[in-house]
C-alpha positions in Angstrom: -18.5 -246.1 48.9 -17.3 -249.5 47.7 -17.5 -250.8 51.3 -21.1 -249.8 51.5 -21.9 -251.5 48.3 -20.1 -254.7 49.4 -21.9 -254.6 52.7 -25.3 -254.1 51.1 -24.6 -257.1 48.8 -23.5 -259.3 51.6 -26.3 -258.5 54.0 -28.9 -258.9 51.2 -27.3 -262.2 50.1 -29.8 -265.1 50.5 -27.4 -268.0 50.0 -24.8 -269.7 52.2 -21.2 -269.0 53.2 -18.0 -271.0 53.7 -15.9 -269.6 56.5 -12.2 -270.4 56.7 -10.3 -269.2 59.8 -6.6 -269.5 60.5 -5.7 -268.8 64.1 -2.1 -267.9 64.9 -1.1 -268.2 68.6 2.1 -266.9 70.2 2.5 -269.9 72.4 0.9 -273.3 73.0 -1.2 -272.0 75.9 -4.2 -271.1 73.7 -7.8 -270.4 74.5 -10.7 -272.6 73.4 -10.7 -272.2 69.6 -14.4 -273.0 69.4 -15.0 -269.8 71.3 -12.8 -267.9 68.8 -14.9 -269.3 66.0 -18.2 -268.5 67.6 -17.1 -265.0 68.4 -16.2 -264.3 64.8 -19.5 -265.8 63.5 -21.6 -263.8 66.0 -19.6 -260.6 65.3 -20.4 -260.9 61.6 -24.2 -261.1 62.2 -25.8 -258.1 60.5 -22.5 -257.0 59.1 -21.4 -259.7 56.7 -24.4 -262.0 56.8 -27.9 -261.8 58.3 -27.4 -264.7 60.7 -24.5 -267.1 61.3 -26.8 -270.0 60.4 -25.9 -269.0 56.8 -22.4 -270.4 57.5 -22.7 -274.0 56.4 -19.2 -275.0 55.6 -15.7 -274.1 56.8 -12.4 -274.9 58.4 -10.5 -273.8 61.5 -6.7 -274.3 61.5 -4.3 -273.5 64.3 -0.8 -272.2 63.9 1.9 -270.9 66.2 3.6 -267.6 65.2 5.6 -264.7 66.7 2.8 -262.5 65.3 -0.5 -263.7 66.8 -3.5 -263.0 64.7 -6.7 -264.4 63.2 -7.2 -264.5 59.4 -10.7 -264.9 58.2 -11.8 -265.9 54.7 -15.4 -265.7 53.6 -16.9 -266.9 50.4 -20.3 -267.8 49.0 -21.0 -271.5 49.2 -23.2 -273.8 47.1 -24.2 -276.9 49.1 -24.1 -280.2 47.1 -27.4 -281.7 46.2 -28.0 -285.5 46.1 
């Protein structure tokens, strides 16, 4: 039930998001990280946000580890106004 409430809130959210992605590779022969980022953004369409154009800020960091994985952090973001 809590997941449904969270999903409803996120997909109804009208603001912007900041996306932080930590990518852990097992070796230095890694795929194109921009493809990893785009896959995550596209996969969240209709699940976390309505459209990935709502992601307006973020970082992508690469690490090497014996435990390959991707860690994704999503938070509401308020763009600065001039």
